[in-house]
C-alpha positions in Angstrom: -2.1 -41.6 139.3 1.2 -43.0 137.9 4.1 -40.4 138.3 5.3 -40.9 134.7 2.1 -39.5 133.4 2.5 -36.1 135.1 4.0 -33.1 133.5 5.6 -31.5 136.6 9.4 -31.4 137.1 10.1 -31.5 133.4 13.9 -31.6 133.0 13.6 -30.0 129.5 12.4 -26.7 131.0 16.0 -25.5 130.9 15.8 -25.6 127.1 13.8 -22.4 127.0 15.0 -20.1 129.8 13.3 -17.1 128.1 9.8 -18.6 128.4 7.6 -17.1 131.2 5.7 -19.7 133.3 2.5 -17.7 133.2 2.6 -17.3 129.4 0.2 -20.0 128.3 -3.0 -20.6 126.4 -5.3 -20.6 129.4 -3.9 -17.2 130.6 -4.7 -15.8 127.1 -8.2 -17.2 127.3 -8.8 -15.6 130.7 -7.4 -12.3 129.5 -9.6 -12.3 126.4 -12.7 -13.1 128.4 -11.9 -10.3 130.8 -10.9 -7.6 128.3 -13.0 -8.6 125.3 -15.7 -10.6 126.8 -18.5 -9.5 124.5 -16.6 -10.1 121.2 -17.4 -13.2 119.2 -14.7 -15.9 119.7 -16.4 -18.9 118.1 -19.2 -19.4 115.6 -20.8 -22.6 114.4 -23.4 -23.4 111.8 -25.9 -25.9 113.2 -28.9 -26.9 111.2 -28.5 -23.9 109.0 -28.3 -21.4 111.9 -25.2 -19.7 113.0 -24.6 -19.9 116.8 -22.1 -17.5 118.4 -19.9 -17.9 121.5 -18.3 -14.8 123.0 -15.0 -14.9 124.7 -16.9 -14.9 128.0 -19.0 -17.9 126.8 -15.8 -19.7 125.6 -14.2 -19.4 129.1 -17.4 -20.4 130.8 -17.7 -23.6 128.7 -14.0 -24.5 129.1 -14.4 -24.1 132.9 -17.5 -26.3 132.9 -15.7 -29.0 130.9 -12.5 -28.8 132.8 -14.3 -29.2 136.1 -16.4 -32.1 134.6 -13.3 -33.8 133.2 -11.6 -33.6 136.6 -14.6 -35.1 138.3 -14.3 -38.0 135.8 -10.8 -38.6 137.0 -8.7 -36.8 134.4 -5.4 -35.8 135.9 -2.2 -34.0 134.8 -0.3 -35.9 132.1 -3.3 -38.0 131.0 -3.6 -38.3 127.2 -7.2 -37.7 126.0 -8.1 -39.1 122.5 -10.1 -36.5 120.5 -11.7 -37.8 117.3 -14.4 -36.3 115.0 -15.1 -33.6 112.5 -14.6 -29.9 113.6 -17.0 -29.2 116.4 -17.0 -26.5 119.1 -17.3 -29.1 121.9 -14.1 -30.8 120.7 -12.2 -27.6 120.5 -13.5 -26.5 123.9 -12.8 -29.9 125.3 -9.2 -29.8 124.2 -8.7 -26.4 125.8 -10.4 -27.7 129.0 -7.9 -30.7 129.0 -5.0 -28.2 128.7 -6.4 -26.3 131.8 -6.0 -29.6 133.8 -2.5 -30.1 132.4 -3.8 -33.1 130.6 -2.9 -33.6 126.9 -5.4 -33.8 124.0 -4.3 -36.3 121.4 -6.4 -35.8 118.2 -6.8 -38.4 115.5 -8.2 -38.1 112.0 -11.9 -39.0 111.9 -11.5 -41.6 109.2 -8.6 -43.4 110.9 -9.4 -47.1 110.9 -9.8 -48.9 114.3 -6.5 -50.8 114.1 -4.6 -47.5 113.8 -6.7 -45.9 116.6 -5.9 -48.9 118.8 -2.2 -48.5 118.3 -2.4 -44.9 119.2 -4.5 -45.7 122.3 -2.1 -48.4 123.5 1.0 -46.3 122.9 -0.4 -43.3 124.8 -2.3 -45.3 127.5 -5.6 -43.6 126.6 -8.2 -43.8 129.4 -10.5 -41.0 128.3 -11.8 -40.1 124.8 -13.8 -37.1 123.5 -15.6 -37.9 120.3 -18.1 -36.4 117.9 -20.9 -38.9 117.5 -22.2 -42.5 117.5 -20.0 -43.5 114.6 -16.8 -42.7 116.6 -18.3 -44.2 119.8 -19.0 -47.5 117.9 -15.4 -47.5 116.6 -14.0 -47.2 120.2 -16.5 -49.7 121.6 -15.3 -52.2 119.0 -11.7 -51.6 120.1 -12.8 -52.1 123.7 -14.5 -55.4 122.7 -11.3 -56.6 121.1 -9.5 -56.5 124.4 -8.4 -52.9 125.0 -9.7 -52.3 128.6 -7.9 -49.1 129.3 -10.7 -46.8 128.1 -12.7 -45.8 131.1 -14.4 -42.6 130.1 -16.1 -42.0 126.7 -17.5 -38.6 126.1 -19.6 -37.8 123.0 -20.9 -34.5 121.6 -23.9 -35.6 119.5 -26.2 -37.9 121.5 -28.3 -39.1 118.6 -28.5 -42.9 118.7 -26.9 -43.0 122.2 -29.5 -41.4 124.5 -30.7 -44.0 127.0 -28.1 -46.5 125.6 -25.0 -44.9 126.9 -22.1 -47.4 127.0 -20.2 -48.2 130.2 -18.3 -45.0 131.1 -20.2 -43.1 128.4 -21.5 -39.5 129.0 -22.7 -36.8 126.7 -20.8 -33.5 126.6 -24.0 -31.7 127.8 -24.0 -34.0 130.9 -20.3 -33.4 131.4 -20.8 -29.7 131.4 -23.7 -30.0 133.8 -21.5 -32.0 136.2 -18.8 -29.4 135.9 -21.2 -26.6 136.7 -22.3 -28.4 139.8 -18.6 -28.8 140.9 -17.9 -25.1 140.3 -21.0 -24.1 142.2 -20.2 -26.2 145.3 -16.5 -25.3 145.2 -15.9 -21.6 145.4 -12.5 -20.7 144.1 -12.3 -23.7 141.7 -12.3 -21.4 138.7 -9.3 -19.5 139.9 -7.6 -22.8 140.7 -8.3 -24.2 137.2 -7.1 -21.0 135.5 -3.8 -21.0 137.3 -2.6 -24.5 136.8 -1.1 -24.5 133.3 2.5 -23.7 132.7 4.3 -22.6 129.6 6.4 -25.8 129.6 3.3 -28.1 129.7 2.5 -30.1 126.6 -0.6 -28.5 125.1 -1.3 -31.1 122.4 0.1 -34.4 121.3 0.1 -34.5 117.5 1.5 -37.1 115.1 3.9 -37.2 112.2 2.5 -38.3 108.8 4.1 -41.8 109.0 5.3 -41.9 105.4 8.2 -44.3 106.2 6.8 -46.1 109.2 4.4 -45.8 112.1 3.5 -42.2 113.0 5.5 -40.6 115.8 4.0 -38.6 118.6 4.9 -35.0 118.5 4.3 -33.2 121.9 3.9 -29.4 121.3 4.2 -27.2 124.4 2.5 -23.8 125.1 5.8 -22.0 124.5 6.3 -23.7 121.1 2.9 -22.7 120.0 3.0 -19.1 121.2 6.6 -18.6 119.9 5.5 -19.8 116.4 2.4 -17.7 116.3 4.2 -14.5 117.4 7.0 -15.1 114.9 4.4 -15.5 112.2 2.5 -12.4 113.4 5.8 -10.4 113.3 6.1 -11.3 109.7 2.6 -10.2 108.9 1.4 -13.8 108.5 -1.4 -13.3 111.1 -3.1 -10.2 112.4 -5.3 -9.6 115.4 -9.0 -10.2 114.9 -8.9 -12.5 111.9 -12.0 -14.2 110.6 -10.9 -17.8 110.2 -12.7 -20.9 109.0 -11.9 -24.1 110.9 -12.6 -26.9 108.4 -9.3 -28.8 108.1 -8.8 -32.0 110.1 -8.4 -31.3 113.8 -5.5 -33.8 113.9 -3.5 -31.7 111.5 -1.0 -29.3 113.2 -2.2 -26.3 111.2 -5.7 -26.6 112.6 -4.5 -26.6 116.2 -2.1 -23.7 115.5 -4.7 -21.6 113.6 -7.9 -22.5 115.4 -6.7 -22.6 119.0 -3.1 -21.2 119.3 -3.4 -18.2 117.0 -7.1 -17.8 117.8 -6.3 -17.4 121.6 -3.2 -15.3 121.1 -4.6 -12.9 118.5 -8.4 -13.1 119.2 -9.5 -14.7 115.9 -13.1 -15.4 115.3 -13.2 -19.1 114.5 -16.0 -20.1 112.2 -16.9 -23.8 112.1 -18.9 -25.1 109.1 -21.9 -27.4 109.6 -20.1 -30.3 108.1 -17.5 -31.1 105.6 -20.0 -31.4 102.8 -21.3 -27.9 103.4 -17.9 -26.2 103.9 -17.8 -24.5 100.5 -21.3 -23.2 100.9 -20.6 -22.0 104.5 -17.3 -20.4 103.2 -19.5 -17.9 101.3 -21.4 -16.9 104.4 -18.3 -16.7 106.6 -16.2 -14.6 104.2 -13.0 -15.0 106.1 -10.0 -12.6 106.2 -7.5 -15.5 106.6 -7.8 -18.7 104.4 -5.5 -21.7 104.1 -6.0 -24.6 101.7 -3.9 -27.3 100.2 -2.7 -27.0 96.6 -5.1 -29.8 95.6 -8.0 -28.0 97.1 -7.1 -24.7 95.3 -6.8 -26.8 92.1 -10.3 -28.3 92.7 -11.7 -24.8 93.3 -10.3 -23.7 90.0 -11.8 -26.7 88.3 -15.2 -25.8 89.8 -14.9 -22.2 88.5 -14.1 -23.4 85.0 -17.0 -25.9 85.0 -19.3 -23.1 86.2 -18.2 -20.7 83.6 -18.6 -23.3 80.8 -22.2 -23.7 82.0 -22.9 -20.0 82.2 -24.4 -17.6 79.7 -22.5 -16.7 76.5 -21.9 -13.1 77.7 -20.3 -14.3 81.0 -18.1 -16.7 79.1 -16.9 -14.0 76.8 -16.1 -11.7 79.6 -14.3 -14.4 81.5 -12.4 -15.5 78.5 -11.2 -11.9 77.9 -10.5 -10.7 81.4 -8.9 -13.8 83.0 -6.1 -14.4 80.5 -5.4 -10.7 80.6 -5.1 -10.8 84.4 -3.0 -14.0 84.4 -0.5 -12.5 82.0 -0.4 -9.3 84.0 0.4 -11.2 87.1 3.0 -13.4 85.4 4.8 -10.2 84.2 4.5 -8.6 87.7 6.2 -11.6 89.3 9.0 -11.2 86.8 9.4 -7.6 87.9 7.5 -5.8 85.1 5.1 -3.1 86.2 1.8 -2.7 84.5 1.1 0.4 82.4 -1.5 3.0 83.4 -3.9 1.6 80.8 -3.4 -2.0 82.1 -4.1 -0.8 85.7 -7.3 0.9 84.5 -8.4 -2.2 82.6 -7.6 -4.4 85.6 -10.0 -2.2 87.7 -12.7 -2.8 85.1 -12.1 -6.5 85.3 -12.4 -6.3 89.1 -15.9 -5.0 88.7 -16.9 -7.3 85.9 -15.2 -10.7 86.7 -12.6 -10.8 89.5 -14.7 -9.4 92.3 -17.9 -11.4 91.5 -15.8 -14.7 91.3 -14.2 -14.0 94.6 -17.5 -13.1 96.2 -19.1 -16.3 94.8 -16.3 -18.4 96.4 -16.5 -16.6 99.7 -13.0 -15.1 99.3 -14.0 -11.5 98.8 -12.6 -10.4 102.2 -9.5 -12.6 102.2 -6.4 -10.6 102.9 -4.1 -13.4 103.7 -4.4 -16.6 101.6 -1.9 -19.4 102.0 -1.1 -22.9 100.7 1.4 -25.5 101.8 2.2 -29.2 102.0 3.3 -29.7 98.4 4.2 -27.7 95.3 1.4 -25.8 93.6 0.8 -25.8 89.9 1.9 -22.6 88.1 -1.5 -22.2 86.4 -3.4 -22.5 89.6 -1.1 -20.2 91.5 -1.2 -17.5 88.8 -5.0 -17.8 88.5 -5.8 -17.0 92.1 -3.2 -14.2 92.3 -4.7 -12.8 89.1 -8.1 -12.8 90.8 -6.6 -10.4 93.3 -5.8 -12.8 96.1 -2.3 -12.4 97.5 -1.9 -16.1 97.6 1.4 -17.2 99.2 3.2 -20.4 100.0 4.6 -21.4 103.4 6.7 -24.2 104.8 6.8 -26.0 108.1 6.4 -29.4 109.8 4.4 -30.7 112.8 7.7 -30.6 114.7 8.0 -26.8 114.3 4.3 -25.9 114.6 4.0 -25.7 110.8 5.5 -22.2 111.1 9.0 -22.0 109.6 9.0 -19.8 106.4 6.6 -18.0 104.1 6.6 -15.8 101.1 6.6 -12.1 101.7 3.5 -10.3 100.3 5.7 -8.3 97.8 8.3 -11.0 97.2 6.5 -14.0 95.7 7.9 -16.5 93.3 6.7 -19.7 91.8 9.4 -22.1 93.1 10.2 -20.9 96.6 8.7 -21.3 100.1 9.7 -17.8 101.1 12.0 -16.5 103.8 12.2 -17.8 107.4 10.0 -16.0 109.9 11.6 -13.6 112.5 13.1 -15.8 115.2 13.6 -18.8 112.9 17.1 -19.7 111.7 17.5 -22.0 108.7 20.7 -23.4 107.3 21.5 -26.1 104.7 23.7 -29.0 105.6 26.4 -30.3 103.2 24.1 -33.1 102.0 21.4 -30.6 101.2 19.2 -31.2 104.2 17.3 -28.2 105.7 18.1 -27.5 109.3 15.9 -25.3 111.5 16.5 -23.6 114.9 13.8 -21.7 116.7 11.8 -21.5 120.0 8.8 -23.1 118.1 10.8 -26.3 117.4 9.6 -29.2 119.6 11.8 -30.8 122.3 11.5 -34.4 121.2 9.2 -37.2 120.2 6.8 -38.9 122.6 8.4 -42.0 124.2 10.9 -42.3 121.3 14.4 -41.2 122.3 16.1 -42.8 119.3 14.0 -40.7 116.8 14.5 -37.6 119.0 18.3 -38.1 118.9 18.2 -38.4 115.1 16.0 -35.3 114.6 17.4 -32.9 117.2 21.2 -32.6 117.0 23.4 -29.8 118.3 20.5 -27.4 118.8 19.2 -27.9 115.3 16.1 -29.7 114.0 16.9 -32.0 111.0 13.8 -31.6 108.9 14.5 -34.5 106.6 13.8 -32.2 103.6 16.3 -31.3 100.9 16.6 -27.8 99.7 18.7 -24.7 99.3 18.7 -21.0 100.0 18.7 -18.5 97.2 20.9 -15.4 97.3 18.0 -13.3 98.6 17.4 -15.7 101.5 14.4 -17.4 99.9 14.1 -21.1 100.8 13.6 -23.7 98.0 12.3 -27.1 99.1 13.0 -30.0 96.8 11.7 -33.0 98.6 12.6 -35.6 101.3 16.3 -36.3 101.7 15.4 -39.9 102.3 13.8 -40.0 98.9 16.9 -39.0 96.9 17.5 -42.0 94.6 19.5 -42.9 91.6 18.7 -44.6 88.3 20.8 -47.5 86.9 22.9 -44.9 85.1 23.6 -43.0 88.3 21.2 -40.1 87.6 20.1 -38.5 90.9 16.5 -37.5 91.4 13.7 -37.0 94.0 10.5 -38.7 93.0 8.3 -36.2 94.9 9.7 -33.3 92.9 8.7 -35.0 89.6 5.3 -36.1 91.1 4.5 -32.6 92.2 5.3 -31.3 88.7 2.9 -33.9 87.3 0.2 -32.8 89.8 0.4 -29.3 88.5 -2.0 -30.7 85.8 -5.7 -30.4 86.7 -6.2 -33.9 85.1 -3.7 -35.7 87.5 -4.7 -36.1 91.1 -1.8 -38.3 92.2 1.3 -39.8 90.7 3.9 -42.3 91.8 7.3 -42.0 90.0 9.4 -45.2 89.7 13.0 -45.5 88.5 15.3 -46.3 91.4 17.9 -48.7 90.0 16.1 -48.8 86.6 17.1 -47.7 83.1 14.4 -45.0 83.0 11.6 -43.3 84.9 8.0 -44.6 84.7 4.8 -43.3 86.3 1.6 -44.7 87.8 -1.0 -42.0 87.3 -4.2 -41.4 89.2 -6.5 -39.2 87.1 -8.7 -36.4 88.7 -12.2 -37.7 88.2 -13.9 -34.3 88.2 -11.6 -32.5 85.9 -11.0 -35.5 83.5 -14.7 -36.4 83.6 -15.6 -32.9 82.6 -13.0 -32.9 79.8 -14.4 -36.3 78.6 -18.0 -34.9 78.5 -16.8 -31.9 76.4 -15.0 -34.3 74.0 -18.0 -36.6 73.7 -16.2 -39.5 75.4 -18.7 -41.7 77.3 -17.7 -43.5 80.5 -19.4 -45.4 83.3 -16.9 -45.3 86.2 -13.5 -44.1 87.4 -11.9 -47.3 86.2 -13.6 -47.1 82.8 -12.7 -43.5 82.3 -9.0 -44.0 83.3 -8.6 -46.6 80.5 -10.1 -44.7 77.6 -7.6 -44.2 74.8 -8.5 -40.5 74.6 -7.7 -40.1 78.3 -4.4 -41.9 77.8 -3.5 -39.4 75.1 -4.5 -36.5 77.3 -2.3 -37.8 80.2 0.5 -38.5 77.7 0.5 -34.9 76.7 0.6 -33.8 80.4 3.6 -36.0 81.1 5.4 -34.8 77.9 5.0 -31.3 79.2 6.8 -32.2 82.4 9.4 -34.2 80.4 10.3 -30.9 78.6 11.8 -29.5 81.8 13.5 -32.7 83.0 17.1 -33.7 82.2 17.5 -36.2 79.4 18.3 -39.1 81.6 15.3 -38.4 83.9 12.5 -38.2 81.4 9.4 -40.4 82.0 9.3 -43.1 79.3 6.3 -45.2 80.2 3.1 -44.8 82.3 -0.1 -46.5 83.3 -3.4 -44.9 84.4 -4.5 -46.7 87.6 -8.0 -48.0 87.9 -8.5 -46.4 91.4 -7.2 -43.7 93.7 -4.5 -44.3 96.2 -6.4 -45.2 99.4 -5.4 -44.3 103.0 -7.5 -47.2 104.3 -5.3 -49.6 102.3 -2.2 -47.9 103.7 -1.1 -46.5 100.3 -1.2 -42.9 101.4 -1.2 -41.2 104.8 -4.2 -39.2 106.0 -2.5 -36.1 104.6 -2.2 -37.8 101.2 1.6 -38.5 101.3 2.6 -41.7 99.4 3.7 -44.7 101.4 6.1 -46.1 98.8 6.8 -49.5 100.3 3.1 -50.3 100.5 2.5 -49.1 96.9 5.5 -51.2 95.7 3.8 -54.3 97.3 0.3 -53.6 96.2 1.1 -52.7 92.6 4.1 -55.0 92.0 2.6 -56.6 88.8 1.9 -53.2 87.3 5.5 -52.0 88.1 6.8 -55.1 86.5 4.8 -54.5 83.3 6.0 -50.9 83.1 9.6 -52.2 82.8 9.2 -55.5 80.8 7.8 -53.9 77.6 4.2 -55.1 77.9 1.5 -52.9 76.5 -1.3 -54.2 78.8 -1.9 -56.5 81.7 -4.7 -58.1 83.7 -4.4 -56.8 87.2 -6.2 -58.4 90.2 -7.2 -55.3 92.2 -7.8 -55.6 96.0 -11.1 -54.1 97.2 -12.3 -53.5 100.7 -15.9 -53.6 101.6 -17.6 -51.5 104.4 -18.1 -54.7 106.3 -14.4 -55.0 106.7 -14.1 -57.9 104.3 -11.9 -57.8 101.2 -11.9 -59.3 97.8 -10.3 -59.0 94.4 -11.5 -57.7 91.1 -9.8 -58.1 87.7 -9.0 -55.0 85.8 -7.5 -54.6 82.3 -4.9 -51.9 82.3 -3.1 -50.4 79.3 0.6 -49.5 79.6 1.7 -46.6 77.4 5.0 -45.3 76.0 6.1 -41.7 75.7 8.5 -41.5 72.8 11.3 -39.1 73.2 10.2 -37.5 69.9 6.9 -36.7 71.6 8.8 -35.0 74.5 11.0 -33.0 72.2 8.0 -31.8 70.3 6.4 -30.6 73.5 9.5 -28.9 74.5 
């Protein structure tokens, strides 16, 4: 084994003198199995049946897989690629790798082969743990194209692979059997495996979003994870024994922190849906106490509620149309500091029985005590709606580099524009140029094999987040957007495109937006409509359409979007109002490199792909023929002509909206 791949003798151990060597994830798992062995740790829905794993089962399977991985040649410091949808075997396999002081390196399941290959080459991947045949075929294709470093390929679902295992291929079931045999023939192996990990070991290698370039590897150590989780628990963000649903991508920092880090530290019961398509149905059966979702997912949930109410009985519609506006207004006033009257509190309880409780139960949110959102700004209407239902929905702020745990809104101090106060143990300050700096024991120690980026991000003991913001007088943090995205119009007006884009996405009819205007006379927007919400609106208005592209170009839809943009213009300074826009014929696509896997815009790519549209937005044209690039499942690409309208937003229209 090459010395540089080992984790021993880490010179950065001196960075955290307060960490205890024995305080690590494997020790927590052993303690949970010993002290709470019969409690349910993990639950998965498989073919409609919920299967439970106790903490004792959890440890047993981790030991089997750790022994099996070691028998396959996995050693300390090895990076193990993990790719697939949320599955118990993948979670258990990551923890097993951690027991060996190896490093799980998860990737998004829809990551294309060329991106996976870059990750494998950069991290010298020799072993991969994947979900099924689809991912196996992806890796075999990479191997066939010349990557010969992959020696061991482990798969959870053997369908399509039994009897046809590729070279170095083995099912997880066979891996566990091999591990059990090793444990049987080597008394004392369990104690050895359980004692190897150290608090300074890297527990997972995650990756930045890559909005401005190639994603960077972010090594997160045991101590970072446990510091972050304990800081959050001290703030009431987590509690022991939560019911949690693990449905977000395993490559996202929040999933590792919630589903493994916090789950082991605070004995969560982690519930895994059968598949992504059944997650909403499974949510109703799980009824979690802790629930996180992105602003877009909360917005989609609201849209489904509204569609369902419109299709319900007249009585239900009348009850909903009375009680929901009442509750929303009550919540709006409460956030402004106004207490409800005794009569309003009584009527609110009636609404809980008639509408609010049934809606929450239907969604599977009836037991949620801690509901969170993060990643981008949330629309005021969506935020108020769910709080009006009785969910204490709160926003939080963090990055992969600080385990996603930096600040969150207090339960009794929620506002529409802030990200809350820093957690205990987290220091935040604002640099002169407006950049947010963070210092805490959950801040990482540097990027993987990238000293230049590390030096830029970690300076004088502070992490430079790259985000612009400010602290209010009461200590609440306001996040405006990326410092690197601060740009100026031709007239010298300063603005952050993401701030305007997020305001536009408050509308249920706008899924994505790209704001233009750097060095230009005015702002313009490329809009991606929300197919579900806009399609439902079109059906109600009697507007017929055949496809996303057709719907986006309907004159009625243009007028709808014009009104939504004018609403945002009403709160923008005069020199930063959006003057022109175009509805795009398609969504921004991660496979085309236009957005990251977490839906963040890659502006340079968008500028290249949509250059003719951008030109039309600024040269006065009212329409253009655009040759759209399309990619087929075979990997081939082609072009398709689309006729796109370009629309103006007169300032008089904006003034009227204001």
